[in-house]
N, C-alpha and C positions, 0 to 999 in steps of 0.2 A: 818418563812422566806424562800422562796424555792430558794436551791441553784441549778440550772442547771448542775451547775461543778459537784455536786456528780455523776451525772449519767455516766459519763465519769470514775469518780473515783471509784465506784462500780464496776462497769461491768471489770476495770483494775484489782481489787484486786480478784473479783470472778474469771477471769482467771489466775491469779496467785495461785489463791488456789486449781486449777482444777478442781473447780463446774461445768465451763463449755467451751467450746472449742472456738478455735481464731475467727472461723467464724459463732457459733452458740451462742444464747442466746440475752435477749435485756432487759433493765431496761429504766423504768420512773417513773417520779413523776407527781403529782400533783399541778395544779397552779390555780389563779381563771377562768382565759378563756381557760384551755386547760389543756396540758400536755408536757412535756419536755421526750424525748425519746432518746434511742440511734438509731443511723442511719445505712443505709440498706447496707452491702456491705464492712464493714470497719472492720480490725481485731481488736477484743474485747478487746485484749489485749493493745491495742496501743490507744485507743482513747483519744481525746485531748476534751477541752471544746468545742472548736469552731467547733467539727464533731456534738455535741448534738441538735436535731430536735425540733422547738415546732411544735406542731400540735393543732387545735382549737378544741372546743367540737362538732365543726361542720362536722372533720375530714379534715380540710384543712390544709396542712403542710406548713411550714414557715421557708425558712434557709437552704432546703435541703431535702433529700430522707428520709423518715422515715424508720425505721424496717418494714418488711413485714407484722410482728404482731401488727401494730398501732391500728386496729380494736379491738384486743383482749383486751388491755389493756383500750381501751377508755370504751368498754364494762365494763370492772369491775370495774372501776368509775364511771360510769353513776347507775351500780347496787348497790355500795355499796359507800354511800356519806363519810361512816369512813373510807377508804383506804386513804393513804397517798401515797404509792409506791407500785410498783410492779415489781420484778423481775422473769424472766425467764430463766431458764437453760438447757442443753443439757448435763446432769450427767450420764454416763452409767450403773452406778449401779441402780440408782433410775429408769430409761428409762427402763432396763433389767427387773428387778424385776417386775415395774408396768406391762411389758407385760405377764410375767406369772401368776400372782396373781391379783384375786378382790381385791376393798378395805379393806373388812372385813377378809380377806385372811392375808395378809399383815404382821399385826401386833399383840402380843400377849401383854397384858397390862403392861409386865414387860419391852417390848423393849422399852416405853416411857418413857424419862428424863423429869422432872418436865419442864425446859425449853421448849422443845417441847409442851407440854401439854398448857402451856401456849402461846406459840409465834403461833403456829398454829391449836390450837382448833379441830384438825379432817385433816384426809387426804381423799382425793376422787378420785378416778381412772376412765377416762372416756375414751370412744373408740377414735382411729383416727380419725380426720379429716383432710384434706388440708390445710398445713399451710397458712395464711395470708388471710384467708377467712373469710367471715362474718359468716358461718356455727360452724367454729372452735370457733371465738370469742363468740358467743349467747352460745354454749356449754360449753365453760369455764365460762364465766361471772354467768352462771345459777348455775354450781356445785359449786361455791365459795359462795355460799349460807351458812352459818352458819359454815364454815371453812376458812380458810387461806392459804391452800395447794391443789392444783390439778395437778394429773398428767396426761398428755396428754401420750397414750399407744404410741410407735414409734417415740416418739418426748421426750416430758421430761417434769419436772415439773415447776408450775407456784406458787410462793408465795404472797402474800398481805402483806401487814404492815400498821396498823391503825398509825404508830409513825413518820417513814421516812424511807428511802431508805438504810442506815443501819441497820433498822429495819428487812428491808426484807431480807438484806445479813445474818443479824443472823439466820432468819427463815429457809432460805436456809441450812445454816450449820447445824440446828437441824435437819432438813427433813433429810439429809445426815445421820448425827448421828445416828439417828433411823432405817435407811434404813440400813447400817452398822452392826448395833446390830440385828437386824432382820437376817441380812442375815450369819452373825456369827453363832447367834443362830442355824440356818437350817444345817448350812455347820458341825457344831461338833455334830450333833444328828445322822449325817450320813445318 
C-alpha cells in the first residue's frame, strides 16, 4: 500500500543524515495513477505530509507545485516498471568524485560492499544537463537501465528501489558508503 507520508519522512531523514541539502534533492513513490513527490521550494528537513504533491502519469500536478525534477522521476518509472521509489540527493562527496572520474574509474572491486552490490546493481555517471528538463529526465532514465544508481555530474546521485522509499534511502546510504571507501582508499595511497 502506498503511503505518501513516507515521502516527507524519508526526505527529513535524508537531510538529518547529511545525504542532501535543505534546498536540494527530491523523493517520490509510485502509485497506480501517478506518483507522490516532494514539493518545490520547501526545506527538505521539515516537510509535512501535506506538502507532498501528486503528479499524474500525464504530468498533471495535483495539490501543489512538485519538485522541478518531476519529469525525471516520471521517466524512470515509465522505463522501469519494477521501480517503486526514487530518491535524488545532493551529496558533495558523491557529486565531487563523479565530477572527477568516469563510472569505470570510480571503484575497485574491493570498494563494493555486499549491500551495495544488491541494492545498487552498479553505478553510472552521466554528464550534466540543466535541472528540471526533459533532456535530463531522458538521460537519467536511459542510464538507469540495468542499475539502480545514476550520478549526474555537477548535480548529484539518483537511486531507485524495487521495494519502497526506505529501500531507496538504504540504497543512497550504500552509495555513499562505497564512495567513502573509494575516497579513503585514494587518499591513503597518496
